[in-house]
C-alpha positions in Angstrom: 13.9 -1.7 -15.8 12.7 -2.6 -12.3 11.9 0.4 -10.1 10.9 1.2 -6.6 8.5 4.1 -5.9 7.9 5.6 -2.5 5.2 8.2 -1.7 2.8 6.7 -4.2 -0.2 7.6 -2.0 0.8 11.3 -2.4 0.3 13.6 -5.3 3.8 13.5 -6.9 4.4 9.8 -6.1 1.1 8.7 -7.6 1.8 10.6 -10.8 5.2 9.1 -11.1 3.8 5.7 -10.5 1.3 6.1 -13.3 4.1 7.0 -15.7 6.0 3.9 -14.7 3.0 1.7 -15.2 2.4 3.3 -18.7 6.1 3.1 -19.8 7.1 -0.2 -21.5 10.7 0.3 -20.4 9.6 -0.3 -16.8 8.8 -4.0 -16.3 8.3 -4.2 -12.6 7.3 -1.6 -10.0 7.6 -2.0 -6.2 5.6 0.5 -4.2 6.6 0.8 -0.5 4.3 2.9 1.6 2.4 3.2 4.9 -1.0 2.9 3.2 -2.3 1.5 0.0 -1.5 3.5 -3.1 -5.0 2.8 -4.6 -3.7 1.4 -7.9 -3.8 -2.2 -9.2 -1.7 -3.3 -12.2 0.0 -6.4 -13.4 3.4 -4.7 -13.1 2.8 -3.5 -9.6 3.8 -5.1 -6.3 3.0 -3.3 -3.1 4.6 -3.5 0.4 2.8 -1.9 3.3 5.3 -0.9 6.0 4.3 1.4 8.9 7.8 2.5 10.0 10.3 3.9 7.5 12.8 4.5 10.4 13.0 0.7 10.8 13.3 -1.1 7.4 14.8 -4.3 8.8 11.7 -6.4 8.2 11.6 -5.6 4.5 15.1 -4.4 3.5 16.0 -7.6 1.7 13.2 -6.9 -0.7 15.0 -3.8 -1.9 17.5 -6.0 -3.8 17.7 -6.3 -7.5 16.3 -3.0 -8.6 17.6 -0.6 -11.2 16.1 2.6 -10.0 14.3 4.2 -7.0 12.0 7.2 -7.4 11.8 8.6 -3.9 8.7 10.8 -3.8 8.0 10.6 -0.1 8.1 13.9 1.7 6.4 16.3 4.1 5.6 20.0 4.1 7.6 22.2 6.4 4.6 24.4 7.2 4.1 24.5 11.0 7.2 22.3 11.6 10.2 23.1 13.7 13.6 22.3 12.2 14.2 19.2 14.4 10.9 17.6 13.3 11.3 18.6 9.6 14.9 17.2 9.6 13.7 13.9 11.1 11.0 13.3 8.4 13.1 14.8 5.5 16.7 14.1 6.1 16.9 11.2 8.6 14.1 9.2 7.0 15.3 9.6 3.5 18.9 8.8 4.3 17.9 5.7 6.2 15.9 4.4 3.2 18.6 5.3 0.7 21.4 3.7 2.8 19.4 0.4 2.7 18.9 0.8 -1.0 22.6 1.3 -1.5 23.3 -1.8 0.5 21.0 -4.1 -1.4 20.9 -2.5 -4.9 24.1 -0.5 -5.3 23.5 -0.6 -9.1 20.4 1.5 -8.7 19.8 5.1 -9.8 18.1 7.2 -7.1 15.8 10.1 -8.2 14.9 12.1 -5.1 12.1 14.6 -5.2 13.4 17.7 -3.5 12.0 21.1 -4.5 12.6 24.4 -6.3 14.5 26.8 -4.2 16.5 24.1 -2.3 20.0 25.3 -1.4 23.0 23.2 -2.3 25.1 25.4 0.0 22.8 24.4 2.9 22.0 28.1 3.7 18.9 30.2 3.6 15.4 29.2 4.8 15.1 26.2 7.1 13.5 23.8 4.6 15.9 24.8 1.9 18.9 24.1 4.1 17.5 20.7 5.3 16.7 19.6 1.7 20.1 20.8 0.5 21.9 18.7 3.1 19.7 15.7 2.1 20.6 16.1 -1.5 24.3 16.5 -0.8 24.5 13.5 1.5 22.4 11.3 -0.8 25.0 12.0 -3.6 27.8 10.6 -1.3 26.1 7.1 -1.1 27.5 4.2 -3.1 24.8 4.1 -5.7 25.2 4.1 -9.5 23.8 7.7 -9.7 21.8 10.1 -7.6 19.6 12.9 -9.1 17.9 15.6 -7.0 14.8 16.7 -8.7 13.6 20.2 -7.9 10.1 20.7 -9.4 8.0 23.7 -8.7 4.3 24.2 -9.6 3.0 20.9 -11.1 -0.1 20.1 -13.1 -1.6 16.8 -11.9 -2.1 13.9 -14.3 -5.6 13.1 -15.5 -7.2 10.4 -13.3 -5.0 11.1 -10.2 -6.8 10.5 -6.9 -4.3 11.9 -4.5 -4.1 15.5 -5.5 -3.6 18.3 -2.9 -6.7 20.5 -2.7 -4.6 23.6 -3.2 -3.4 22.3 -6.6 -7.0 21.7 -7.7 -8.0 25.3 -6.7 -5.0 26.8 -8.5 -5.1 24.7 -11.6 -6.4 27.7 -13.5 -3.1 29.4 -13.0 -1.0 26.6 -14.6 -0.9 28.1 -18.1 0.3 31.4 -16.8 3.0 29.9 -14.6 4.0 27.6 -17.4 4.6 30.5 -19.7 7.2 31.8 -17.3 9.0 28.5 -17.4 8.5 27.7 -13.7 6.0 24.8 -14.0 5.8 21.3 -15.2 3.3 18.5 -15.3 3.7 15.6 -13.0 3.7 13.5 -16.2 6.8 15.3 -17.3 8.4 14.7 -13.9 7.8 11.0 -14.2 9.1 10.8 -17.7 12.1 12.8 -16.7 12.9 10.4 -13.9 12.6 7.4 -16.2 14.9 9.1 -18.8 17.5 10.0 -16.1 17.5 6.4 -14.8 17.8 4.8 -18.3 19.8 7.4 -20.3 21.6 9.5 -17.7 21.9 13.2 -17.4 24.8 15.6 -17.2 23.6 17.3 -14.0 23.0 15.8 -10.6 20.6 18.6 -9.6 17.6 18.6 -11.9 15.9 22.0 -12.0 12.6 22.7 -13.7 14.2 23.5 -17.0 16.2 20.2 -16.8 13.0 18.3 -16.1 11.4 19.7 -19.3 14.5 18.6 -21.3 14.6 15.1 -19.8 10.9 14.6 -20.3 11.4 14.8 -24.1 14.2 12.2 -24.2 
């Protein structure tokens, strides 16, 4: 399986990338980002592209892939709805539309978030992410899965972990006991499983991630 990973210089994307590199099912990985992901591997090819709102210089290189793990995203903290929509909805849809044009056979796994609203109601971020999920699923791709992880434990050896996760790592066993946490390793394994084996739900909640990660 040939996969594209975005957001690999971030916490979730880096963890998903490491799973792809460690999984023998994945033969080729293309990382597209605005800065180097910091990983070197025989399977890995990296494209640095500064403007995700204009993919015309690189869009032909999106052809021939079986899956895309879209882990690029921003926090809504301190953002107004217009700005958050631009970097969450508009950017994601633009990339996914180019993917559908050049690799319509691909499975897209989009990292959304726990609490996202499919009815596009509620808190600003939940509405925007809900609309993003819904419109991604309308694109002419083989399959689209919206992953909604919550609290995540980083993979050993990760370089791009948010400081908040490091400080609250001690709480992971407690949160895990309540069934509202996963490891990033499990998220990566679940994405690979969804892309290769499929899943009965388009919206992948935390409990679904745990199921998929064991397949």
